[in-house]
mmCIF file of the N, C-alpha and C atoms, coordinates in Angstrom:
data_MODEL
# 
_entry.id   MODEL 
# 
loop_
_atom_site.group_PDB 
_atom_site.id 
_atom_site.type_symbol 
_atom_site.label_atom_id 
_atom_site.label_alt_id 
_atom_site.label_comp_id 
_atom_site.label_asym_id 
_atom_site.label_entity_id 
_atom_site.label_seq_id 
_atom_site.pdbx_PDB_ins_code 
_atom_site.Cartn_x 
_atom_site.Cartn_y 
_atom_site.Cartn_z 
_atom_site.occupancy 
_atom_site.B_iso_or_equiv 
_atom_site.pdbx_formal_charge 
_atom_site.auth_seq_id 
_atom_site.auth_comp_id 
_atom_site.auth_asym_id 
_atom_site.auth_atom_id 
_atom_site.pdbx_PDB_model_num 
ATOM 1   N N  . MET A 1 1  ? 0.847   -1.191  -0.060 1.00 0.00 ? 1  MET A N  1 
ATOM 2   C CA . MET A 1 1  ? -0.250  0.023   -0.384 1.00 0.00 ? 1  MET A CA 1 
ATOM 3   C C  . MET A 1 1  ? 0.926   1.468   0.017  1.00 0.00 ? 1  MET A C  1 
ATOM 4   N N  . LYS A 1 2  ? 1.965   1.065   0.667  1.00 0.00 ? 2  LYS A N  1 
ATOM 5   C CA . LYS A 1 2  ? 2.899   2.137   1.111  1.00 0.00 ? 2  LYS A CA 1 
ATOM 6   C C  . LYS A 1 2  ? 3.402   2.855   -0.284 1.00 0.00 ? 2  LYS A C  1 
ATOM 7   N N  . ASN A 1 3  ? 3.989   1.561   -0.771 1.00 0.00 ? 3  ASN A N  1 
ATOM 8   C CA . ASN A 1 3  ? 4.714   1.847   -2.372 1.00 0.00 ? 3  ASN A CA 1 
ATOM 9   C C  . ASN A 1 3  ? 3.436   2.569   -3.686 1.00 0.00 ? 3  ASN A C  1 
ATOM 10  N N  . VAL A 1 4  ? 2.403   1.948   -3.343 1.00 0.00 ? 4  VAL A N  1 
ATOM 11  C CA . VAL A 1 4  ? 1.539   2.459   -4.491 1.00 0.00 ? 4  VAL A CA 1 
ATOM 12  C C  . VAL A 1 4  ? 1.477   3.703   -4.209 1.00 0.00 ? 4  VAL A C  1 
ATOM 13  N N  . ILE A 1 5  ? 0.870   4.447   -2.783 1.00 0.00 ? 5  ILE A N  1 
ATOM 14  C CA . ILE A 1 5  ? 0.610   5.548   -2.677 1.00 0.00 ? 5  ILE A CA 1 
ATOM 15  C C  . ILE A 1 5  ? 1.871   6.366   -2.727 1.00 0.00 ? 5  ILE A C  1 
ATOM 16  N N  . LYS A 1 6  ? 2.856   6.081   -2.449 1.00 0.00 ? 6  LYS A N  1 
ATOM 17  C CA . LYS A 1 6  ? 4.331   6.626   -2.927 1.00 0.00 ? 6  LYS A CA 1 
ATOM 18  C C  . LYS A 1 6  ? 4.312   6.904   -4.439 1.00 0.00 ? 6  LYS A C  1 
ATOM 19  N N  . ASN A 1 7  ? 4.298   5.984   -5.303 1.00 0.00 ? 7  ASN A N  1 
ATOM 20  C CA . ASN A 1 7  ? 4.886   5.823   -7.000 1.00 0.00 ? 7  ASN A CA 1 
ATOM 21  C C  . ASN A 1 7  ? 3.311   5.920   -7.669 1.00 0.00 ? 7  ASN A C  1 
ATOM 22  N N  . SER A 1 8  ? 2.396   6.663   -7.195 1.00 0.00 ? 8  SER A N  1 
ATOM 23  C CA . SER A 1 8  ? 0.944   6.787   -8.103 1.00 0.00 ? 8  SER A CA 1 
ATOM 24  C C  . SER A 1 8  ? 0.228   7.888   -7.959 1.00 0.00 ? 8  SER A C  1 
ATOM 25  N N  . LYS A 1 9  ? -0.622  8.213   -8.350 1.00 0.00 ? 9  LYS A N  1 
ATOM 26  C CA . LYS A 1 9  ? -1.588  8.863   -8.278 1.00 0.00 ? 9  LYS A CA 1 
ATOM 27  C C  . LYS A 1 9  ? -3.087  8.110   -7.745 1.00 0.00 ? 9  LYS A C  1 
ATOM 28  N N  . VAL A 1 10 ? -2.639  7.026   -7.696 1.00 0.00 ? 10 VAL A N  1 
ATOM 29  C CA . VAL A 1 10 ? -4.440  6.492   -7.193 1.00 0.00 ? 10 VAL A CA 1 
ATOM 30  C C  . VAL A 1 10 ? -4.840  6.854   -6.078 1.00 0.00 ? 10 VAL A C  1 
ATOM 31  N N  . ASP A 1 11 ? -6.145  6.932   -5.918 1.00 0.00 ? 11 ASP A N  1 
ATOM 32  C CA . ASP A 1 11 ? -6.936  7.452   -4.852 1.00 0.00 ? 11 ASP A CA 1 
ATOM 33  C C  . ASP A 1 11 ? -6.772  6.655   -3.982 1.00 0.00 ? 11 ASP A C  1 
ATOM 34  N N  . ILE A 1 12 ? -6.358  6.875   -2.098 1.00 0.00 ? 12 ILE A N  1 
ATOM 35  C CA . ILE A 1 12 ? -6.786  6.110   -1.326 1.00 0.00 ? 12 ILE A CA 1 
ATOM 36  C C  . ILE A 1 12 ? -7.448  5.292   -1.265 1.00 0.00 ? 12 ILE A C  1 
ATOM 37  N N  . PHE A 1 13 ? -9.040  5.675   -1.512 1.00 0.00 ? 13 PHE A N  1 
ATOM 38  C CA . PHE A 1 13 ? -10.224 4.830   -1.175 1.00 0.00 ? 13 PHE A CA 1 
ATOM 39  C C  . PHE A 1 13 ? -9.963  3.923   -2.409 1.00 0.00 ? 13 PHE A C  1 
ATOM 40  N N  . ASP A 1 14 ? -9.491  3.802   -3.826 1.00 0.00 ? 14 ASP A N  1 
ATOM 41  C CA . ASP A 1 14 ? -9.181  2.733   -4.515 1.00 0.00 ? 14 ASP A CA 1 
ATOM 42  C C  . ASP A 1 14 ? -7.828  1.776   -4.547 1.00 0.00 ? 14 ASP A C  1 
ATOM 43  N N  . ILE A 1 15 ? -6.822  2.569   -3.649 1.00 0.00 ? 15 ILE A N  1 
ATOM 44  C CA . ILE A 1 15 ? -5.850  1.640   -2.938 1.00 0.00 ? 15 ILE A CA 1 
ATOM 45  C C  . ILE A 1 15 ? -6.396  0.640   -1.707 1.00 0.00 ? 15 ILE A C  1 
ATOM 46  N N  . MET A 1 16 ? -7.204  0.907   -1.408 1.00 0.00 ? 16 MET A N  1 
ATOM 47  C CA . MET A 1 16 ? -8.071  0.030   -0.061 1.00 0.00 ? 16 MET A CA 1 
ATOM 48  C C  . MET A 1 16 ? -8.154  -0.889  -0.371 1.00 0.00 ? 16 MET A C  1 
ATOM 49  N N  . LYS A 1 17 ? -9.240  -0.801  -1.534 1.00 0.00 ? 17 LYS A N  1 
ATOM 50  C CA . LYS A 1 17 ? -9.955  -1.490  -2.468 1.00 0.00 ? 17 LYS A CA 1 
ATOM 51  C C  . LYS A 1 17 ? -9.019  -2.498  -2.956 1.00 0.00 ? 17 LYS A C  1 
ATOM 52  N N  . MET A 1 18 ? -8.271  -2.283  -3.456 1.00 0.00 ? 18 MET A N  1 
ATOM 53  C CA . MET A 1 18 ? -6.832  -3.081  -3.880 1.00 0.00 ? 18 MET A CA 1 
ATOM 54  C C  . MET A 1 18 ? -6.427  -3.907  -3.051 1.00 0.00 ? 18 MET A C  1 
ATOM 55  N N  . VAL A 1 19 ? -6.037  -3.462  -2.118 1.00 0.00 ? 19 VAL A N  1 
ATOM 56  C CA . VAL A 1 19 ? -5.681  -4.376  -1.134 1.00 0.00 ? 19 VAL A CA 1 
ATOM 57  C C  . VAL A 1 19 ? -6.256  -4.906  0.116  1.00 0.00 ? 19 VAL A C  1 
ATOM 58  N N  . SER A 1 20 ? -7.772  -4.977  0.114  1.00 0.00 ? 20 SER A N  1 
ATOM 59  C CA . SER A 1 20 ? -8.829  -5.591  0.815  1.00 0.00 ? 20 SER A CA 1 
ATOM 60  C C  . SER A 1 20 ? -9.576  -6.131  0.142  1.00 0.00 ? 20 SER A C  1 
ATOM 61  N N  . ILE A 1 21 ? -10.611 -5.866  -0.683 1.00 0.00 ? 21 ILE A N  1 
ATOM 62  C CA . ILE A 1 21 ? -11.873 -6.164  -1.190 1.00 0.00 ? 21 ILE A CA 1 
ATOM 63  C C  . ILE A 1 21 ? -11.463 -7.069  -2.244 1.00 0.00 ? 21 ILE A C  1 
ATOM 64  N N  . ASN A 1 22 ? -10.721 -6.526  -3.430 1.00 0.00 ? 22 ASN A N  1 
ATOM 65  C CA . ASN A 1 22 ? -10.355 -7.347  -4.243 1.00 0.00 ? 22 ASN A CA 1 
ATOM 66  C C  . ASN A 1 22 ? -9.509  -8.532  -4.375 1.00 0.00 ? 22 ASN A C  1 
ATOM 67  N N  . PRO A 1 23 ? -8.599  -8.236  -3.285 1.00 0.00 ? 23 PRO A N  1 
ATOM 68  C CA . PRO A 1 23 ? -8.092  -9.863  -3.187 1.00 0.00 ? 23 PRO A CA 1 
ATOM 69  C C  . PRO A 1 23 ? -9.117  -10.994 -2.370 1.00 0.00 ? 23 PRO A C  1 
ATOM 70  N N  . ALA A 1 24 ? -10.132 -10.381 -1.417 1.00 0.00 ? 24 ALA A N  1 
ATOM 71  C CA . ALA A 1 24 ? -10.965 -11.153 -1.020 1.00 0.00 ? 24 ALA A CA 1 
ATOM 72  C C  . ALA A 1 24 ? -11.590 -11.913 -1.787 1.00 0.00 ? 24 ALA A C  1 
ATOM 73  N N  . LYS A 1 25 ? -11.973 -11.075 -2.928 1.00 0.00 ? 25 LYS A N  1 
ATOM 74  C CA . LYS A 1 25 ? -12.883 -11.644 -3.753 1.00 0.00 ? 25 LYS A CA 1 
ATOM 75  C C  . LYS A 1 25 ? -12.131 -12.416 -4.753 1.00 0.00 ? 25 LYS A C  1 
ATOM 76  N N  . TYR A 1 26 ? -11.277 -12.271 -5.015 1.00 0.00 ? 26 TYR A N  1 
ATOM 77  C CA . TYR A 1 26 ? -10.342 -13.035 -5.943 1.00 0.00 ? 26 TYR A CA 1 
ATOM 78  C C  . TYR A 1 26 ? -9.988  -14.863 -5.517 1.00 0.00 ? 26 TYR A C  1 
ATOM 79  N N  . VAL A 1 27 ? -9.733  -14.865 -4.245 1.00 0.00 ? 27 VAL A N  1 
ATOM 80  C CA . VAL A 1 27 ? -9.696  -15.930 -3.443 1.00 0.00 ? 27 VAL A CA 1 
ATOM 81  C C  . VAL A 1 27 ? -10.970 -16.747 -2.802 1.00 0.00 ? 27 VAL A C  1 
ATOM 82  N N  . ASN A 1 28 ? -12.534 -15.783 -3.180 1.00 0.00 ? 28 ASN A N  1 
ATOM 83  C CA . ASN A 1 28 ? -13.352 -16.344 -2.867 1.00 0.00 ? 28 ASN A CA 1 
ATOM 84  C C  . ASN A 1 28 ? -13.408 -16.618 -0.907 1.00 0.00 ? 28 ASN A C  1 
ATOM 85  N N  . ILE A 1 29 ? -13.125 -15.604 -0.717 1.00 0.00 ? 29 ILE A N  1 
ATOM 86  C CA . ILE A 1 29 ? -13.316 -15.463 1.034  1.00 0.00 ? 29 ILE A CA 1 
ATOM 87  C C  . ILE A 1 29 ? -14.499 -14.319 1.453  1.00 0.00 ? 29 ILE A C  1 
ATOM 88  N N  . PHE A 1 30 ? -14.861 -13.685 0.400  1.00 0.00 ? 30 PHE A N  1 
ATOM 89  C CA . PHE A 1 30 ? -14.666 -12.058 0.886  1.00 0.00 ? 30 PHE A CA 1 
ATOM 90  C C  . PHE A 1 30 ? -16.204 -12.131 1.813  1.00 0.00 ? 30 PHE A C  1 
ATOM 91  N N  . GLU A 1 31 ? -16.761 -13.112 1.707  1.00 0.00 ? 31 GLU A N  1 
ATOM 92  C CA . GLU A 1 31 ? -18.154 -12.992 2.533  1.00 0.00 ? 31 GLU A CA 1 
ATOM 93  C C  . GLU A 1 31 ? -17.610 -13.346 4.033  1.00 0.00 ? 31 GLU A C  1 
ATOM 94  N N  . LYS A 1 32 ? -16.327 -13.877 4.327  1.00 0.00 ? 32 LYS A N  1 
ATOM 95  C CA . LYS A 1 32 ? -15.937 -13.513 5.794  1.00 0.00 ? 32 LYS A CA 1 
ATOM 96  C C  . LYS A 1 32 ? -14.930 -12.504 5.945  1.00 0.00 ? 32 LYS A C  1 
ATOM 97  N N  . LYS A 1 33 ? -14.289 -12.051 4.577  1.00 0.00 ? 33 LYS A N  1 
ATOM 98  C CA . LYS A 1 33 ? -12.887 -10.841 4.786  1.00 0.00 ? 33 LYS A CA 1 
ATOM 99  C C  . LYS A 1 33 ? -13.042 -9.931  3.671  1.00 0.00 ? 33 LYS A C  1 
ATOM 100 N N  . GLY A 1 34 ? -12.332 -9.228  3.847  1.00 0.00 ? 34 GLY A N  1 
ATOM 101 C CA . GLY A 1 34 ? -12.330 -7.960  3.109  1.00 0.00 ? 34 GLY A CA 1 
ATOM 102 C C  . GLY A 1 34 ? -12.891 -6.758  3.409  1.00 0.00 ? 34 GLY A C  1 
ATOM 103 N N  . SER A 1 35 ? -13.903 -6.770  4.009  1.00 0.00 ? 35 SER A N  1 
ATOM 104 C CA . SER A 1 35 ? -14.809 -5.253  4.458  1.00 0.00 ? 35 SER A CA 1 
ATOM 105 C C  . SER A 1 35 ? -14.821 -5.345  5.821  1.00 0.00 ? 35 SER A C  1 
ATOM 106 N N  . ILE A 1 36 ? -15.286 -4.451  6.347  1.00 0.00 ? 36 ILE A N  1 
ATOM 107 C CA . ILE A 1 36 ? -16.039 -4.583  7.607  1.00 0.00 ? 36 ILE A CA 1 
ATOM 108 C C  . ILE A 1 36 ? -17.387 -4.456  7.570  1.00 0.00 ? 36 ILE A C  1 
ATOM 109 N N  . ALA A 1 37 ? -18.239 -6.028  8.031  1.00 0.00 ? 37 ALA A N  1 
ATOM 110 C CA . ALA A 1 37 ? -19.646 -5.729  8.171  1.00 0.00 ? 37 ALA A CA 1 
ATOM 111 C C  . ALA A 1 37 ? -20.328 -7.220  9.226  1.00 0.00 ? 37 ALA A C  1 
ATOM 112 N N  . VAL A 1 38 ? -21.357 -6.837  9.644  1.00 0.00 ? 38 VAL A N  1 
ATOM 113 C CA . VAL A 1 38 ? -22.111 -8.099  10.556 1.00 0.00 ? 38 VAL A CA 1 
ATOM 114 C C  . VAL A 1 38 ? -21.682 -9.272  10.100 1.00 0.00 ? 38 VAL A C  1 
ATOM 115 N N  . ASN A 1 39 ? -21.252 -9.855  10.905 1.00 0.00 ? 39 ASN A N  1 
ATOM 116 C CA . ASN A 1 39 ? -20.878 -11.561 10.528 1.00 0.00 ? 39 ASN A CA 1 
ATOM 117 C C  . ASN A 1 39 ? -19.691 -11.819 9.810  1.00 0.00 ? 39 ASN A C  1 
ATOM 118 N N  . LYS A 1 40 ? -18.887 -11.284 9.725  1.00 0.00 ? 40 LYS A N  1 
ATOM 119 C CA . LYS A 1 40 ? -17.442 -10.714 8.681  1.00 0.00 ? 40 LYS A CA 1 
ATOM 120 C C  . LYS A 1 40 ? -16.379 -11.060 10.202 1.00 0.00 ? 40 LYS A C  1 
ATOM 121 N N  . ASP A 1 41 ? -15.443 -11.640 9.766  1.00 0.00 ? 41 ASP A N  1 
ATOM 122 C CA . ASP A 1 41 ? -14.214 -11.831 10.633 1.00 0.00 ? 41 ASP A CA 1 
ATOM 123 C C  . ASP A 1 41 ? -13.865 -10.262 11.280 1.00 0.00 ? 41 ASP A C  1 
ATOM 124 N N  . ALA A 1 42 ? -13.608 -10.229 11.952 1.00 0.00 ? 42 ALA A N  1 
ATOM 125 C CA . ALA A 1 42 ? -12.932 -8.736  12.855 1.00 0.00 ? 42 ALA A CA 1 
ATOM 126 C C  . ALA A 1 42 ? -11.636 -8.766  12.369 1.00 0.00 ? 42 ALA A C  1 
ATOM 127 N N  . ASP A 1 43 ? -10.906 -8.827  11.051 1.00 0.00 ? 43 ASP A N  1 
ATOM 128 C CA . ASP A 1 43 ? -9.796  -9.137  10.607 1.00 0.00 ? 43 ASP A CA 1 
ATOM 129 C C  . ASP A 1 43 ? -9.095  -7.519  10.212 1.00 0.00 ? 43 ASP A C  1 
ATOM 130 N N  . LEU A 1 44 ? -8.466  -6.345  11.201 1.00 0.00 ? 44 LEU A N  1 
ATOM 131 C CA . LEU A 1 44 ? -8.204  -5.089  10.714 1.00 0.00 ? 44 LEU A CA 1 
ATOM 132 C C  . LEU A 1 44 ? -6.502  -5.092  10.802 1.00 0.00 ? 44 LEU A C  1 
ATOM 133 N N  . LEU A 1 45 ? -6.454  -3.944  10.253 1.00 0.00 ? 45 LEU A N  1 
ATOM 134 C CA . LEU A 1 45 ? -4.943  -3.787  10.557 1.00 0.00 ? 45 LEU A CA 1 
ATOM 135 C C  . LEU A 1 45 ? -5.015  -1.828  10.584 1.00 0.00 ? 45 LEU A C  1 
ATOM 136 N N  . VAL A 1 46 ? -4.472  -1.620  11.908 1.00 0.00 ? 46 VAL A N  1 
ATOM 137 C CA . VAL A 1 46 ? -4.563  -0.355  12.368 1.00 0.00 ? 46 VAL A CA 1 
ATOM 138 C C  . VAL A 1 46 ? -3.228  0.489   11.770 1.00 0.00 ? 46 VAL A C  1 
ATOM 139 N N  . ILE A 1 47 ? -3.383  1.807   11.451 1.00 0.00 ? 47 ILE A N  1 
ATOM 140 C CA . ILE A 1 47 ? -2.118  2.283   10.319 1.00 0.00 ? 47 ILE A CA 1 
ATOM 141 C C  . ILE A 1 47 ? -2.214  3.998   10.913 1.00 0.00 ? 47 ILE A C  1 
ATOM 142 N N  . ASP A 1 48 ? -0.804  4.350   10.909 1.00 0.00 ? 48 ASP A N  1 
ATOM 143 C CA . ASP A 1 48 ? -0.885  5.520   11.414 1.00 0.00 ? 48 ASP A CA 1 
ATOM 144 C C  . ASP A 1 48 ? -1.065  6.418   10.226 1.00 0.00 ? 48 ASP A C  1 
ATOM 145 N N  . ASP A 1 49 ? -0.913  7.900   10.424 1.00 0.00 ? 49 ASP A N  1 
ATOM 146 C CA . ASP A 1 49 ? -1.099  9.018   8.997  1.00 0.00 ? 49 ASP A CA 1 
ATOM 147 C C  . ASP A 1 49 ? -0.047  8.949   8.259  1.00 0.00 ? 49 ASP A C  1 
ATOM 148 N N  . VAL A 1 50 ? 0.827   8.093   7.873  1.00 0.00 ? 50 VAL A N  1 
ATOM 149 C CA . VAL A 1 50 ? 1.760   7.809   7.276  1.00 0.00 ? 50 VAL A CA 1 
ATOM 150 C C  . VAL A 1 50 ? 1.917   6.368   6.480  1.00 0.00 ? 50 VAL A C  1 
ATOM 151 N N  . PHE A 1 51 ? 1.045   5.618   7.159  1.00 0.00 ? 51 PHE A N  1 
ATOM 152 C CA . PHE A 1 51 ? 0.576   3.748   6.936  1.00 0.00 ? 51 PHE A CA 1 
ATOM 153 C C  . PHE A 1 51 ? 1.438   3.144   7.616  1.00 0.00 ? 51 PHE A C  1 
ATOM 154 N N  . ASN A 1 52 ? 1.836   3.558   8.535  1.00 0.00 ? 52 ASN A N  1 
ATOM 155 C CA . ASN A 1 52 ? 3.034   2.290   9.261  1.00 0.00 ? 52 ASN A CA 1 
ATOM 156 C C  . ASN A 1 52 ? 1.868   1.707   10.281 1.00 0.00 ? 52 ASN A C  1 
ATOM 157 N N  . LEU A 1 53 ? 2.132   0.008   10.184 1.00 0.00 ? 53 LEU A N  1 
ATOM 158 C CA . LEU A 1 53 ? 1.504   -0.442  10.754 1.00 0.00 ? 53 LEU A CA 1 
ATOM 159 C C  . LEU A 1 53 ? 1.584   -0.414  12.467 1.00 0.00 ? 53 LEU A C  1 
ATOM 160 N N  . ILE A 1 54 ? 0.481   -0.400  13.008 1.00 0.00 ? 54 ILE A N  1 
ATOM 161 C CA . ILE A 1 54 ? 0.772   0.040   14.454 1.00 0.00 ? 54 ILE A CA 1 
ATOM 162 C C  . ILE A 1 54 ? 0.373   -1.208  15.106 1.00 0.00 ? 54 ILE A C  1 
ATOM 163 N N  . GLU A 1 55 ? -0.729  -1.734  14.937 1.00 0.00 ? 55 GLU A N  1 
ATOM 164 C CA . GLU A 1 55 ? -1.465  -2.971  15.565 1.00 0.00 ? 55 GLU A CA 1 
ATOM 165 C C  . GLU A 1 55 ? -2.305  -4.059  14.561 1.00 0.00 ? 55 GLU A C  1 
ATOM 166 N N  . THR A 1 56 ? -2.272  -5.472  14.828 1.00 0.00 ? 56 THR A N  1 
ATOM 167 C CA . THR A 1 56 ? -2.813  -5.993  14.095 1.00 0.00 ? 56 THR A CA 1 
ATOM 168 C C  . THR A 1 56 ? -3.979  -6.809  14.841 1.00 0.00 ? 56 THR A C  1 
ATOM 169 N N  . ILE A 1 57 ? -5.110  -6.752  14.233 1.00 0.00 ? 57 ILE A N  1 
ATOM 170 C CA . ILE A 1 57 ? -6.430  -7.583  14.814 1.00 0.00 ? 57 ILE A CA 1 
ATOM 171 C C  . ILE A 1 57 ? -7.190  -8.645  14.268 1.00 0.00 ? 57 ILE A C  1 
ATOM 172 N N  . VAL A 1 58 ? -7.310  -9.433  14.805 1.00 0.00 ? 58 VAL A N  1 
ATOM 173 C CA . VAL A 1 58 ? -7.404  -11.167 13.808 1.00 0.00 ? 58 VAL A CA 1 
ATOM 174 C C  . VAL A 1 58 ? -8.554  -11.469 14.884 1.00 0.00 ? 58 VAL A C  1 
ATOM 175 N N  . ARG A 1 59 ? -9.581  -11.627 14.229 1.00 0.00 ? 59 ARG A N  1 
ATOM 176 C CA . ARG A 1 59 ? -10.519 -11.829 14.834 1.00 0.00 ? 59 ARG A CA 1 
ATOM 177 C C  . ARG A 1 59 ? -11.267 -11.330 16.173 1.00 0.00 ? 59 ARG A C  1 
ATOM 178 N N  . GLY A 1 60 ? -11.132 -10.246 16.110 1.00 0.00 ? 60 GLY A N  1 
ATOM 179 C CA . GLY A 1 60 ? -11.192 -9.365  17.175 1.00 0.00 ? 60 GLY A CA 1 
ATOM 180 C C  . GLY A 1 60 ? -10.395 -9.044  18.738 1.00 0.00 ? 60 GLY A C  1 
ATOM 181 N N  . SER A 1 61 ? -9.211  -10.016 17.941 1.00 0.00 ? 61 SER A N  1 
ATOM 182 C CA . SER A 1 61 ? -8.339  -10.509 19.173 1.00 0.00 ? 61 SER A CA 1 
ATOM 183 C C  . SER A 1 61 ? -6.718  -9.419  19.048 1.00 0.00 ? 61 SER A C  1 
ATOM 184 N N  . ILE A 1 62 ? -6.406  -8.183  19.758 1.00 0.00 ? 62 ILE A N  1 
ATOM 185 C CA . ILE A 1 62 ? -5.768  -7.150  19.278 1.00 0.00 ? 62 ILE A CA 1 
ATOM 186 C C  . ILE A 1 62 ? -3.786  -8.310  19.479 1.00 0.00 ? 62 ILE A C  1 
ATOM 187 N N  . TYR A 1 63 ? -3.228  -8.124  18.487 1.00 0.00 ? 63 TYR A N  1 
ATOM 188 C CA . TYR A 1 63 ? -1.796  -8.578  18.372 1.00 0.00 ? 63 TYR A CA 1 
ATOM 189 C C  . TYR A 1 63 ? -0.732  -7.363  18.301 1.00 0.00 ? 63 TYR A C  1 
# 
C-alpha cells in the first residue's frame, strides 16, 4: 500500500479496495473477509497517518 501511494496518483480509497476487497473476492473469501460488516471476521490492520502498521486485529483479538 505504501509503495502504491508513493509511486502513483491512485486515490487512497481505490488503493484500500486493491488491498482488501479485491483480494478477498479473488480468493473467494469475501463473505468473511475484505470489509467491515456484521458476521465477518474482525481482521483489521491499524495504521498511522503515514501508513505504518500500529497493530493487527485478528478475529477481534489485538496482536
